[in-house]
C-alpha positions as CSV (number, residue, x, y, z in Angstrom):
1,M,7.4,-31.8,5.5
2,R,4.6,-34.1,6.6
3,M,6.1,-34.0,10.1
4,A,6.1,-30.2,9.9
5,L,2.4,-30.4,8.8
6,A,1.6,-32.4,11.9
7,Q,3.2,-29.6,14.0
8,A,1.0,-27.1,12.0
9,Q,-2.1,-29.0,12.8
10,A,-1.2,-29.0,16.5
11,A,-0.8,-25.3,16.3
12,A,-4.3,-25.0,14.8
13,L,-5.8,-27.1,17.6
14,A,-4.2,-24.7,20.1
15,G,-5.8,-21.7,18.3
16,E,-2.5,-20.5,16.6
17,V,-2.0,-19.9,13.0
18,P,-1.1,-23.3,11.6
19,V,2.6,-23.3,10.8
20,G,5.0,-26.0,11.8
21,A,8.7,-26.6,11.4
22,V,11.2,-29.5,11.7
23,V,15.0,-29.4,11.8
24,V,16.9,-32.3,10.3
25,K,20.6,-33.2,10.6
26,D,22.3,-36.2,9.1
27,G,18.9,-37.7,8.2
28,Q,17.6,-37.4,11.7
29,V,15.0,-35.1,13.2
30,I,16.6,-33.1,16.0
31,A,14.0,-30.5,16.7
32,T,10.4,-29.5,16.0
33,G,8.4,-26.3,16.5
34,R,4.9,-24.9,16.0
35,N,3.5,-21.4,16.0
36,A,2.9,-20.3,19.6
37,P,3.0,-16.4,19.8
38,V,-0.5,-16.2,21.3
39,Q,-0.1,-19.0,23.8
40,S,3.3,-17.9,24.9
41,H,2.7,-14.1,24.7
42,D,5.8,-14.0,22.6
43,P,5.9,-12.2,19.2
44,T,9.0,-14.1,18.2
45,A,7.5,-17.6,18.9
46,H,7.1,-18.5,15.2
47,A,7.4,-22.2,14.3
48,E,10.9,-21.7,12.8
49,I,12.2,-19.8,15.8
50,V,10.9,-22.4,18.2
51,A,12.5,-25.2,16.1
52,L,15.8,-23.3,15.8
53,R,16.0,-22.8,19.6
54,A,15.3,-26.5,20.2
55,A,17.9,-27.5,17.6
56,A,20.6,-25.2,19.1
57,E,20.0,-26.6,22.5
58,Q,20.1,-30.2,21.2
59,L,23.4,-29.5,19.5
60,G,24.9,-27.3,22.2
61,N,25.7,-24.7,19.5
62,Y,23.7,-21.8,18.0
63,R,25.4,-22.5,14.7
64,L,23.4,-25.2,12.9
65,D,25.9,-26.4,10.4
66,G,24.7,-29.4,8.3
67,C,21.0,-28.8,9.2
68,T,18.0,-28.5,7.0
69,L,14.9,-26.6,8.3
70,Y,11.5,-27.7,6.9
71,V,8.6,-25.2,7.4
72,T,5.0,-25.3,6.1
73,L,4.9,-21.6,5.2
74,E,7.5,-19.3,3.5
75,P,9.5,-17.7,6.3
76,C,9.0,-14.1,7.3
77,A,11.9,-11.6,7.6
78,M,12.4,-12.3,11.3
79,C,12.7,-16.1,10.8
80,S,14.8,-15.7,7.7
81,G,17.2,-13.5,9.5
82,A,17.5,-16.1,12.3
83,M,18.2,-18.9,9.9
84,L,20.9,-16.8,8.3
85,H,22.4,-16.0,11.6
86,A,22.3,-19.7,12.6
87,R,24.2,-20.6,9.4
88,V,21.4,-23.0,8.3
89,P,22.6,-24.5,5.0
90,R,19.2,-25.3,3.6
91,V,15.6,-24.3,4.0
92,V,12.6,-26.0,2.5
93,F,9.1,-24.5,2.7
94,G,5.6,-25.4,1.6
95,A,3.1,-22.6,0.8
96,V,4.2,-19.2,-0.3
97,D,3.2,-16.2,1.8
98,P,2.4,-13.3,-0.6
99,K,1.9,-10.9,2.4
100,T,5.0,-11.3,4.5
101,G,7.2,-14.0,2.7
102,A,10.9,-13.1,2.8
103,A,12.1,-15.9,0.6
104,G,11.0,-14.4,-2.6
105,S,7.4,-13.3,-2.3
106,V,7.7,-9.9,-0.7
107,L,11.5,-9.7,-0.5
108,D,14.3,-12.2,-0.7
109,L,16.7,-12.0,2.3
110,F,18.3,-15.2,1.2
111,G,19.3,-13.6,-2.2
112,Y,21.5,-10.9,-0.8
113,T,25.0,-11.9,-2.0
114,V,26.7,-9.3,0.2
115,L,25.9,-11.4,3.3
116,N,28.6,-13.7,4.5
117,H,26.4,-16.8,4.6
118,H,24.3,-18.2,1.8
119,T,21.4,-20.5,2.4
120,Q,19.9,-22.8,-0.2
121,V,16.1,-22.3,-0.4
122,Q,13.5,-24.6,-2.0
123,G,9.8,-23.8,-2.0
124,G,6.6,-25.5,-3.0
125,V,7.0,-28.8,-1.2
126,L,3.5,-30.1,-0.3
127,A,2.3,-26.5,-1.1
128,H,-1.3,-27.5,-1.6
129,D,-1.6,-29.4,1.7
130,C,0.2,-26.6,3.6
131,G,-1.9,-23.9,2.0
132,A,-5.2,-25.8,2.5
133,L,-4.5,-26.0,6.2
134,L,-4.0,-22.3,6.4
135,S,-7.1,-21.5,4.3
136,T,-9.3,-23.7,6.4
137,F,-8.0,-22.1,9.6
138,F,-8.7,-18.6,8.4
139,R,-12.1,-19.5,6.9
140,Q,-13.2,-20.9,10.2
141,R,-11.8,-18.0,12.1
142,R,-13.6,-15.5,9.9
143,A,-16.9,-17.4,10.5
144,Q,-16.3,-17.3,14.2
145,Q,-15.5,-13.6,14.0
146,R,-18.7,-12.9,12.1
147,S,-20.7,-14.7,14.8
148,E,-18.9,-12.8,17.5
149,A,-19.5,-9.6,15.6
150,Q,-23.2,-10.1,15.7
151,A,-23.0,-10.2,19.4
152,R,-20.7,-7.2,19.6
153,H,-23.0,-5.0,17.5
154,P,-26.5,-5.0,19.1
155,L,-29.2,-3.5,17.0
156,R,-30.4,0.0,18.0
157,D,-34.2,0.4,18.7
158,D,-34.4,3.1,16.0
159,A,-32.9,1.0,13.2
160,L,-33.5,-2.2,11.2
161,R,-30.9,-4.8,10.1
162,T,-31.4,-6.8,6.9
163,P,-31.3,-10.5,7.7
164,D,-28.1,-12.2,6.6
165,A,-30.1,-14.7,4.6
166,A,-31.1,-12.0,2.2
167,F,-27.4,-11.9,1.1
168,A,-26.9,-15.6,0.6
169,D,-25.4,-16.8,-2.7
170,L,-24.8,-13.3,-4.2
171,P,-23.3,-13.7,-7.6
172,D,-19.7,-12.5,-8.0
173,Y,-19.5,-11.2,-4.4
174,P,-17.2,-13.6,-2.5
175,W,-15.6,-11.2,-0.1
176,A,-15.7,-11.4,3.7
177,A,-17.9,-8.9,5.6
178,H,-16.4,-6.5,8.1
179,F,-18.5,-4.5,10.5
180,I,-17.8,-1.5,12.7
181,S,-20.1,0.2,15.2
182,D,-17.8,2.1,17.6
183,L,-17.0,5.1,15.4
184,P,-18.1,8.2,17.4
185,S,-20.6,9.3,14.9
186,L,-22.2,5.8,14.5
187,A,-23.2,5.7,18.1
188,G,-23.8,2.0,17.9
189,L,-25.1,1.7,14.4
190,R,-23.4,-1.1,12.5
191,M,-21.6,-0.2,9.3
192,H,-20.5,-2.9,6.8
193,Y,-17.5,-2.6,4.6
194,L,-15.2,-4.7,2.4
195,D,-11.5,-4.6,3.2
196,E,-9.5,-6.8,0.8
197,G,-5.8,-7.0,-0.1
198,P,-2.7,-6.3,1.9
199,A,-3.1,-3.8,4.7
200,Q,0.3,-2.3,3.8
201,A,-0.3,-2.3,0.1
202,P,1.3,0.7,-1.7
203,R,-2.1,1.9,-2.9
204,T,-5.7,1.7,-1.5
205,W,-8.9,2.1,-3.6
206,L,-11.7,3.6,-1.5
207,C,-14.9,2.8,-3.4
208,L,-18.0,4.8,-2.4
209,H,-21.4,3.8,-3.9
210,G,-24.4,6.0,-4.5
211,N,-28.1,5.8,-4.1
212,P,-29.8,3.2,-4.3
213,T,-26.9,0.8,-4.6
214,W,-24.3,-0.6,-2.2
215,S,-20.8,-2.1,-2.3
216,Y,-22.1,-4.8,-4.7
217,L,-21.9,-2.1,-7.4
218,Y,-18.0,-2.5,-7.4
219,R,-17.9,-6.3,-7.7
220,R,-16.6,-6.0,-11.3
221,M,-13.8,-3.6,-10.4
222,L,-12.5,-5.1,-7.1
223,P,-10.8,-8.2,-8.7
224,V,-8.8,-6.0,-11.1
225,F,-7.6,-3.7,-8.2
226,L,-6.7,-6.8,-6.1
227,A,-4.8,-8.4,-8.9
228,A,-2.6,-5.4,-9.0
229,G,-1.6,-6.1,-5.4
230,D,-3.6,-3.2,-4.0
231,R,-6.0,-2.8,-1.0
232,V,-9.7,-2.2,-1.6
233,V,-12.1,-0.7,0.9
234,A,-15.8,-0.5,0.0
235,P,-18.2,0.6,2.7
236,D,-22.0,0.5,2.6
237,L,-23.4,3.8,3.7
238,I,-25.7,3.7,6.6
239,G,-29.1,2.9,5.3
240,F,-27.8,0.7,2.4
241,G,-26.4,-2.8,1.8
242,K,-25.5,-4.7,4.9
243,S,-25.3,-1.6,7.1
244,D,-28.0,-0.8,9.6
245,K,-31.0,1.1,8.3
246,P,-32.4,3.9,10.6
247,K,-36.2,3.8,10.4
248,K,-36.8,7.6,10.0
249,D,-36.1,9.6,6.8
250,A,-35.0,12.6,8.9
251,F,-32.1,10.6,10.3
252,H,-30.2,11.0,7.0
253,Q,-28.2,14.2,6.9
254,F,-25.3,15.1,4.6
255,V,-22.8,16.3,7.2
256,W,-23.4,13.3,9.4
257,H,-22.8,10.8,6.6
258,R,-19.6,12.6,5.7
259,Q,-18.3,12.5,9.2
260,V,-18.9,8.8,9.4
261,L,-16.7,8.4,6.3
262,L,-14.0,10.6,7.6
263,E,-13.9,8.6,10.8
264,L,-13.8,5.3,8.9
265,V,-10.8,6.5,6.7
266,E,-8.9,7.4,9.9
267,R,-9.8,4.3,11.8
268,L,-8.7,2.0,9.0
269,D,-5.6,4.2,8.5
270,L,-6.1,4.4,4.7
271,R,-3.1,5.9,2.9
272,N,-2.2,6.7,-0.7
273,V,-5.9,6.5,-1.4
274,V,-7.5,6.6,-4.9
275,L,-11.0,7.8,-4.2
276,V,-13.5,5.9,-6.4
277,V,-16.9,7.5,-6.6
278,Q,-20.2,7.3,-8.4
279,D,-23.5,9.2,-7.7
280,W,-23.8,10.0,-3.9
281,G,-20.4,8.4,-3.5
282,G,-19.1,11.5,-5.1
283,I,-21.5,14.0,-3.6
284,L,-20.2,12.9,-0.2
285,G,-16.8,11.6,-1.2
286,L,-15.6,14.6,-3.0
287,T,-15.7,16.5,0.3
288,L,-13.3,14.1,2.1
289,P,-9.8,14.8,0.6
290,M,-9.7,18.5,1.7
291,A,-10.0,17.3,5.4
292,L,-7.4,14.4,5.0
293,S,-5.3,15.6,2.1
294,E,-2.2,13.7,3.2
295,R,-4.1,10.4,2.7
296,F,-5.5,10.9,-0.8
297,A,-3.4,10.6,-4.0
298,G,-6.0,10.0,-6.8
299,L,-9.6,10.4,-7.9
300,L,-11.6,8.1,-10.2
301,A,-15.0,9.7,-10.7
302,M,-18.0,8.3,-12.6
303,N,-21.3,10.1,-13.1
304,T,-21.4,12.2,-10.1
305,L,-21.4,15.9,-9.1
306,L,-20.3,18.3,-6.4
307,A,-23.5,19.9,-5.2
308,T,-22.6,23.4,-3.8
309,G,-26.1,24.8,-3.6
310,D,-25.1,28.0,-5.5
311,A,-26.2,26.6,-8.9
312,P,-29.4,24.8,-10.1
313,L,-29.3,21.1,-9.9
314,P,-29.2,19.3,-13.2
315,P,-32.6,18.9,-14.8
316,G,-32.2,15.1,-15.1
317,F,-31.6,14.9,-11.3
318,V,-34.7,17.0,-10.6
319,Q,-36.7,14.6,-12.6
320,W,-35.2,11.7,-10.7
321,R,-36.1,13.3,-7.4
322,E,-39.7,13.8,-8.6
323,M,-39.9,10.1,-9.6
324,C,-38.6,9.0,-6.2
325,T,-41.3,11.1,-4.5
326,Q,-44.1,9.8,-6.7
327,K,-43.0,6.2,-6.7
328,P,-41.2,5.5,-3.4
329,L,-41.5,1.8,-3.7
330,Y,-39.7,1.6,-7.1
331,G,-37.8,-1.7,-7.7
332,V,-34.1,-1.2,-7.2
333,G,-33.1,-4.2,-9.3
334,R,-35.6,-3.3,-12.0
335,L,-34.1,0.2,-12.1
336,L,-30.5,-1.2,-12.5
337,A,-31.7,-3.6,-15.2
338,R,-33.2,-0.8,-17.3
339,A,-29.9,0.9,-17.6
340,N,-27.9,-2.4,-17.7
341,P,-29.7,-5.1,-19.7
342,H,-26.7,-7.4,-19.3
343,L,-27.6,-8.0,-15.6
344,C,-29.0,-11.4,-14.8
345,A,-32.0,-12.0,-12.5
346,A,-29.7,-12.9,-9.6
347,E,-27.7,-9.7,-9.9
348,C,-30.9,-7.6,-9.9
349,A,-32.1,-9.5,-6.9
350,A,-28.8,-8.6,-5.1
351,Y,-29.6,-5.0,-5.5
352,D,-33.1,-5.6,-4.1
353,A,-31.7,-7.6,-1.2
354,P,-31.0,-4.8,1.3
355,F,-34.6,-3.6,1.2
356,P,-37.0,-6.5,2.0
357,D,-39.9,-4.1,2.7
358,R,-40.8,-0.4,2.8
359,G,-39.5,-0.1,6.4
360,Y,-35.9,-0.5,5.2
361,R,-36.1,2.2,2.6
362,A,-35.7,5.4,4.6
363,A,-32.4,6.2,3.0
364,L,-33.9,5.6,-0.5
365,R,-36.6,8.2,0.2
366,A,-34.3,10.7,2.0
367,F,-31.2,10.8,-0.2
368,P,-32.7,12.4,-3.3
369,L,-34.0,15.3,-1.1
370,R,-30.6,15.7,0.6
371,V,-28.6,16.7,-2.4
372,P,-27.8,20.4,-1.6
373,G,-29.9,22.6,-4.0
374,Q,-29.8,25.8,-2.0
375,P,-26.8,27.8,-0.5
376,D,-28.0,27.1,3.1
377,A,-28.8,23.4,2.6
378,D,-27.1,20.8,4.8
379,G,-23.8,20.0,3.1
380,A,-23.8,23.0,0.7
381,E,-21.1,25.0,2.7
382,V,-18.7,22.1,3.0
383,S,-19.3,21.3,-0.7
384,R,-18.3,24.8,-1.6
385,A,-15.2,24.5,0.4
386,A,-14.4,21.2,-1.3
387,S,-14.9,22.9,-4.7
388,H,-12.3,25.5,-3.8
389,F,-9.9,22.7,-2.7
390,W,-10.3,20.8,-6.0
391,Q,-9.8,23.9,-8.1
392,H,-6.8,25.3,-6.2
393,D,-5.2,22.8,-3.8
394,W,-5.6,19.3,-5.2
395,Q,-2.2,17.8,-5.8
396,G,-3.2,14.3,-6.9
397,R,-4.1,12.7,-10.3
398,S,-7.6,12.5,-11.6
399,L,-9.5,10.3,-14.1
400,M,-13.1,10.4,-15.1
401,F,-15.5,8.1,-16.9
402,V,-19.0,9.0,-18.0
403,G,-21.9,6.9,-19.1
404,A,-23.3,8.7,-22.2
405,Q,-26.8,7.2,-21.7
406,D,-27.2,8.7,-18.2
407,P,-30.2,11.1,-18.1
408,V,-29.4,12.2,-14.5
409,L,-25.7,13.0,-14.2
410,G,-24.5,12.6,-17.7
411,L,-21.8,14.2,-19.9
412,P,-22.6,17.9,-19.3
413,V,-22.5,17.4,-15.6
414,M,-19.2,15.5,-15.7
415,Q,-17.7,18.0,-18.0
416,S,-18.6,20.8,-15.6
417,L,-17.0,18.8,-12.7
418,Q,-13.9,18.1,-14.8
419,R,-13.4,21.8,-15.3
420,A,-13.6,22.4,-11.6
421,I,-10.8,19.9,-10.7
422,R,-7.2,21.0,-11.1
423,G,-5.3,19.1,-13.7
424,C,-8.2,16.7,-14.5
425,P,-8.2,15.4,-18.1
426,P,-11.6,15.4,-20.1
427,P,-13.9,12.5,-19.1
428,I,-13.7,9.3,-21.1
429,V,-17.1,8.7,-22.6
430,L,-18.6,5.2,-22.5
431,P,-21.3,5.3,-25.3
432,D,-23.3,2.3,-24.0
433,A,-23.2,3.0,-20.3
434,G,-25.9,4.7,-18.3
435,H,-25.9,6.1,-14.8
436,F,-24.4,3.1,-13.0
437,V,-21.0,3.1,-14.7
438,P,-19.3,0.6,-12.4
439,E,-21.5,-2.1,-14.0
440,H,-19.1,-1.7,-16.9
441,G,-16.2,-1.6,-14.5
442,Q,-13.7,-4.3,-15.4
443,A,-12.3,-2.3,-18.3
444,I,-12.5,0.9,-16.3
445,A,-10.6,-0.6,-13.4
446,A,-7.9,-1.9,-15.8
447,R,-7.5,1.5,-17.3
448,A,-7.4,3.1,-13.9
449,V,-4.7,0.7,-12.6
450,E,-2.5,1.5,-15.6
451,Y,-3.2,5.3,-15.3
452,F,-2.5,5.6,-11.6
453,S,0.6,3.3,-11.9
454,S,2.3,5.4,-14.6
């Protein structure tokens, strides 16, 4: 296995994913191989395949009787099939591969008793060393990609970009940043999003934040979703978080923000989506499934509303809008702390981080005024169409939580929304929670995983 590790290190130096393999017969190494699909322009050039080919040539026979293959990573389906076809008696691997492993992690090709050949498999040999080499490689590659991403996403003249240093050492937010700027509606603005978990996971949680927060709001829920084996995507709306911030308030329009989200869902090819929304995450997000109904399977809603413009906005929201107008420089972290006294100073600072001065706060000023309050307001018509969809056409499952202490979008608002969603059970009341319900999100996420898995 240490010889296989040396092959893996050679692969890393060549810019390939560091996986190495060695074939042994009668105590002697007869072939080695390392990953080389990039260098050789060959999708089959995995370390195991390279080693199997070399061993077959050495023996003059594609049947590798009496051989043991050592490989630093659990084989994929292609390599496992090749080993079975070659009649390899024994396979030893190092680190498990929870995404594509075919020796027990994702599936177990070696465990099919109906096959006419049976290979003995042993895993976990030097697993730490093998896994550490892979982790280091991917960590360095992500850092390089972030650097390249900065060059790929030049800043528009009409926008600001919060310096990366503002987001250093965020508590409980370890996930890699992803950026996109080539969606048609973005027109070069850089949008940040989290994308964690397997791309082909059976379920995706699309977590949409509200005003004045960002994807940091979902840090307590993401680990629970990921532990269930799911994919999680959490974007920062333009004007918030790590996304670019247009300088002018007038830039922020309901229909434009909605279109960006629709394009993001399609670009990332999100499927079997549970839509997770709070505040503006719902005001915008609740209008998405009717346009992409085949992609959405569930709704998890927390203290939000569907603003159709044909009914008065809740009194608490009107008061919030007035406060934002009178005190446009309110402290975001301080606001979160008032409703969530359990937040530490570093967590409050994380909510302030995207807005280092008043020039970055256009979205904070604009969003309260953009909630449709009249039938002809921007977004009102599409929200009315969405209301019809939720009442008559929604086929998925729904779950609601409401913070009882929320003076803006509390229990009466959520009860009204619940009645407007086909098949939605009554909201679950959290007596101690306020407006920013995901700050109590660990238990909510666990309940949601159980509910949407049943």
